[in-house]
Structure formats: C-alpha cells, structure tokens
N, C-alpha and C positions, 0 to 999 in steps of 0.2 A: 504494498499501499505505498503510494507516493509519499503521501500527505496524511498522517495520523492526528495533527495537532486538533482537529476537530473533536476528535474522542475525550479531549480534556473539559469540555464544557460540561457545565454543570446538569445539562438534561440526562448524562450517563450515570450508571455505575460501575463498579469494577467487572462485573460480569457480562456488561455490553462492552466492555473493553476486551474480554478475553474473547467474548463471542467474534467480535471483528476478526482479530486474528486468528482465530480457530479457521472461519469461512474463508478467510483470505488464502491461508495456506493449502485448505482444501482444495480451493480452486484454482489455484497456482498448480497445484498437483494433478489436476485431473481433470480439468475442463476440456481442455483441448483435444487429450484423447477420445473424451465422450462424444463430439460435436462431429458429425458427418454432415456435410453442407449437401451431399447426395441423399439422404435419408433423412428429413425432419422429423417424418413420426417415428424413426428407431433411435435417433438422438435424444426426443424428448422421454422414449419409456427408459432408456439407458442412463440419461440423467436424473429421473425420478428414483430409478432404483438405488443409483448410486448415492444420492443424497440421503435416501431412507437409510442406507446400511450405516454412512455416517452421521446418522442422528439428527441431520439438519432439519427433517420436515416434523421433527417432534415440535418445533417452535413455530410452526404453520398451523397446530390446530388446539384446542383446549385439549387439558388433561384427562385421559382415561385411565388407559393402561400405558399409551405411548406419548403424550402429550410433555412437554417442557414446564407448561405454567398451567394452573388452575383457570386461568384466563388467558386470552391471546396479548401477550406482550407487543406492543404495536413499535416499542424502539428496538427490539430485537428483530421483528418483522421488516424494518425499514431497512437497519443496518446489512441483515442478509440480501436485501434486493439490490441496495446501494451495492454493496461487494460483486454479489455475482454480474449484475448488469456491467460493471468495469471489467470486467474478465469477457462476457460472451453474454451477449442479447438473449438467445436460446435457454441459458441455462438460468437467467433472471427469470423469463417466462415459465420453464417448468416449476422452478419453485413458488411462483405467484399464483399458478392454477390449481396447486395442491391446497394452498389456504384459502384463497376466493371459492375453488369448486367445494369446500366444505365448510367455509366460514358460517351459512346459517345453522348447519348443524351443531358447531361449536357453540354459536350464541343462542340457539332457541331451539336445538332438537332435545328431545327426553333421553333418560338413562340409557334406555333400550338402545335409540337410536345412534345415540354417540358410541357406546359401546361396539354397536354394530359395523358403524362405518368408521369413525376417525383412528383406532388403532391402524385400519390397513391403509388409510391414506397417508400415515405419519411414518409408517415401515417403507415408502414405496411401493408395497404390492398394487395398490390399486390406484387409477387415475382419476382425478376429479374435474368435474366441469359446471358453470354458472349459466344457466340456458334463461336469460331475460329478455333480449332482445326479439324485436321482430320485424318483418318488412316493412310494416308501418308503424312500429312502436321502437324508437329508439330510447332517444332522451327523454321522451313522454312516456312515463313508465305506467301512467294511469291510463293510457290506449290501449292496453294489451288486449289480444283479442284470443289468444288460444283459451279455450274453456276446459273446464273440469267437472263433469256433469255426474253427481252420485247416484250411485247404482248398487243397492245392497250394502256389501260391505266394501265396497271399490268405489273408484271413481274413473271415470272414462276421458280421456284428454283429447281434444281434438284442436287441430291447428298446425300453425309452423312457428319455428325461431330459426334467427340466423346471424351471420355474425358469433359463433358458438366457439370461443378458446377452446383447443381440447376437443373439437367436435370431430367425430371419426376416431377417434382414438380413447376417448375416455372410457371409463369402467361404469359408470354414473355419472348422472347429472342433477340439479337442484333445479327444479321448473317451476316458471312462476306462471299461473294460469287464473282464469278469471271464474271464480266460483259463485259469485252473483249476491254477497251479502249486502252490497249497497252499490252504488254507483261510482265510477271510475275507480281512484285507489283504493277506495272503502272495500270493494269486494274481489281482491284478489287472495290467492293463499299459493304459499311454497310446498313442493311435492319432490321427496328423493324416487329417482326412478333409474333404474337400472338400465344400461345400455342394450342389453337383450330382449328388452322386454317386448311380446310382441307387438307391433302398430306403431314402434320407432324406427324410423329408418333415417339414412343419411342421405339427402337427395341430391346434395353438391357440397363439394370441396373448393374453398375461396383461395385463390393465389393473392398473396399480398407482396408487396416492395420489402418488406422485411420477412420471409417464410416462417411460418409457424402454422401447427395445426389449426384449421378455420374451416367451419362448416353450417350448412342450413339444413337444419332437420326437420322431419315432419310427422306427425304424432296422429294417427288414425286410427281412431276406435282403440287406444292406448289406455289398456286397463291395470290400475295402481292398485294394491292393496289402500285401506283407508286410515291405516295407522301410518301410511307414508308420508301423511301432512307433516310438514315440520313447523311447529308452533300452532297457533290457535287459527280456527278459520277465518277469512273474511283480513289477515293480519300481514298479507304478503307483502305489501308494501312496505310496512314498517319492517320486515324482516330483510327486506332487500337493501332500503336505505340504513338499516343498521351496520348491515354487512358492509356496505361502501363505504359509511362512516369511517369503518376501520382499514379498508386497505385501500379507499383513494390517497391516504397518506403517503402507502408506499409506491403507488405509483409516480410519486414525486420523488421518492427516493430511488427509483430507477432509474428515472432523469438525471438524477444527480451523479449514479454511477457512471451513466454516458457521458455527461458534462465533465466528470473529473479525468475519465479516461481520454477525452477529447485534449484536454487541456494538457495531461502529461505528454502527451503524443505531439501537439503544437511545440511545449518547450524542448522537447527532446531535438524535434526538427529543426527549429530556428536556433539551436546551439551548434548544431552541425554543417547546416547549409551555407557553404559559402559562397559570396555575392559579391563581384568587384573587391576582392580581397580583403572582405572582412566576413563576418557571420550575419546570417539574416536576424539574429537576435539583437546586434548591436544597434540595428534600424529603428529611429525613435519610434516610426509607426507600428511596426512589429511590438515593441515593446508596450505601447499604448492599447492595442489588439492584447495582447495577454493581461495587462492588467484588469481592462473590462471582464476579459474571460473570469479571472480569479475572482474577482468583485461578485461577479454573478454565479460564481457557484459556491461561494460562503452565502450570500445572501439566499439563494435556495436552501443551503443545510440549515440556516438557521428556522425557517419557515418551516419547512418537513419536520425536524426534530422538535420544534415548539409543538406541532400538532399532535405527533406522536408522543410526545411528554405528557401533554395536555390530557390527552383519552386514558393514558396509561395512571395519571393520577386519581381516575376515578369521575372524571366528568362525565354524564352520561351521554351528551352529544359534543361531537368538535365539527357540526356542520362548516360552520365559517372558516375555522381554523384550516380543515382539511382541503376544502374547497380553495383557498388560499395558497398551500402549499402545493397544489396537484399544478393550481393556474401557472403561477411562478417558476415552478422549477421545472415544468415541461417548456413552456415559452422560454425560458432563458437557456435551457441546453439546447433548445433549436438554434438558438444564437451562437452559443459559444461553441456548437459542432460546426458551424456554417464557416466561424472566422477559421477553425482549424484547419476545414476544407480551404480556405483562401492561404492561410501561410503555408500550405502544403504545394498550392500552386497546381499543375498539371496532375502530381501524384496524386493530389486528395480527390480526383475523381476517377480514376483507376481500380478496376476490380481488384478487390484482395489485399487493398490498403486499408487498416485498420478505421482511419478516419471515412472512407468510403463507406464500409460498413455500417458506423456509427450513424453517420447522412441519412441511412435508411431505416436505422432501428429507432430512431428518436421520434418519426414522423406519425407513427401511430398513437403514440402517448398522448398527444394534443388532442385525440379523438376520443378514445375509449374510456369508459368509465366516466363519463360526462363530458362532452368537450370544453375547449376554453371558453367560448360564448356562454355555454350553460354555466360553468363553476362563475365566470362573472354574474349571472343572474341570482346565483344562489348565494354570493355573498352580498349583492346589493339587497335582496329579499330579509335576510337575516338582518343587514343594518337597519332598514325599514320596520322589521319588526320589533326590534328591541328599543326602537326612538320612542323617547315621550311624545302623546299624541297631544298634536295641536288645540288649542282652544280657543 
C-alpha cells in the first residue's frame, strides 16, 4: 500500500489497520493469478472461493457461524473494497457482491435464513446476487413491476430483472417484488430465490466496458416457499434502502481504491518519463495535476470513512453521508483517473496499461447503486427534510 497515512485517522481502530495490511498482502500474493481476462465468470468464482478460504468474506456478512462481527462493520467493508479495487476491479466486484447479495439476509433475515445462507456465502461456497433493477425501474425503486402472488404456502413470481450483477453465475438471488400491501414503495417485499428454481431463467448476458457477470433475468411462474420472504410483507423498500445505506459508502471506497492506484501510477510514470532533458514530474503543470489528484483522493477518503464511521457508531441511517461519499468519491475518482491517463500520454489509452483499465473500471461506479444525479437528489431532500419549516 503506497500511502498508509490515512489509517492513522481517528476513524479507525487497530483491528482496521491490521485488516488493511492483511487484505493488501493477500491481494498482492493472489489476485493476479486468480484473474483471467478471457474467463470472467471463472475468475469471479475463483476469487470468491479464494477469499472464502482466506477468511476475507467473513467481513461481508453478519455473524452466524462464519461472520466476523455480530453486525456488518462498514469501515471493514470499505477498507477491503478500497484495497481490492486498488489491485483489480474484478476482485473488488467479487467481494462486493457477496456482501450486497446477502446484505438483506444479514440485516433482516431470521435466524433460520441467516444460518442457511450466510455461512455458505462467507466461506465462498455460494455466490450471491441482489436483484432490484428492472427494465422500467432503475433509480425509481417504487416503480418495480415484478409481482409476487401468494398461492397457498408459496409465492409465485412473474416479471423481469435487469442489470443484475453476478447474473448467470449466482447460486441465489435476493429478489424484490410487488406484493401489493400498498401503492408504490409500500407494496414491495424481498425474497430469497435459488438460481435453479423452476421458472427463473437467464434471458440475456450483458456486456459492459469493464467486463463482469451481468444479466437480465425472467421470472415466469417462479414458485418460492412463503418462508423465503426476507423481513416483513410490504417492507421490501425499507429492506432495499437499508441495505444500500450500508453498501453505498463501499462504492465510494472502491472508487477511492481506483483513484489511489491511478495516483500511484501517475507518480511513478512522472518520476521516470524523460522529456527534453528532464523528468515529466519536474514540470509545474504535472505537479499541479498530481497535487489536485492527491487532494481529491484525501477529500474522498474523508467522506467515505466519515460515512462508514457514523454508521458503525450506531446511527440508524446515514442516507445523506453515504450519498455524499458515493457522489464525491466516484466523480473525483473519474477526474483523478482521467488526469492519470493524460499524464501517461499515448500509453494511457493503450490496452493493457493499468490506467486504461482503471478508466474503464471507474465509469460504472457513477451509475450503479444510484447515479450521481440521484445522489444529489437524495442529499438535497435530506437537507430540506431537516430544515426548520418557514412560518
């Protein structure tokens, strides 16, 4: 880890500093050999299995037999995602989906569901997925149309999900469906659905600029047991938002990891690239870029770890803090990486050069789990809700 000074900030305890060192050492020794760009699905499976063997995934779930903490520790989640992202985007993705895909069970599952699902996730034996978005309902969760109709001791699911990460390779999905207890957000519920359940099919694999498993799912008379519902009927919106409240900060942490790696690559290149008898890093314009990049990295880190610390201190919701962290960290990471590409010149857009990979990796983070525009709306609404009423 090139810069460890941020670990001395008061947000962290010694266990977090030890964890950061452990994850960095593991990633340095393992990630490169586990990622095969020609086999993204296989790479994700291999990464999850290896992370499970190393005990890293115990931090992605609440404690049963296999969790590292009784509740999810958001600072640990953020440190792991930041560290893995600095090594490789697919390693971060594989870890993140184990957490997000089981997050509703960690937060709202009953003892039976936790015991059934979480140990297998934390050991890397099963791959998890979070199925929220639909063709006509992305940021507007209240507009979900997939239905779950009660039928005896079961629910029957009909509809589609899309942009589902781990789609096509997951062993199970947490699926949000309309159960009709009320209009809009008040009539949604969450369900645990095994990937091999009859009526669930993968109808399309989706290719994106930074390859990872992504798919469109169809539910056609998909029958799941009534006890597969996670949380209370009609409370699916609350389940989804509480889960995102935890994991949205970690998206900012992943962006932070990408930005740190881009800054490191830019410093290394600027220190070694000779131009007109001097090194690139001696030019004031280069120095100005590096200074701006470093400032953006530290500012993003402060927002990310403030949100994580606040949640870990017991705050029931960190909606504003998490939205600010994701918004700023992802937007500024995009700018930092763009500057790193510029400092590399022609090399910066060559396939196989790290900053070119980072340029593709960062772009999706400004969209998933709420676009930057949605984060601004969330922040503004929180500000307005907290403002005293004018008389």
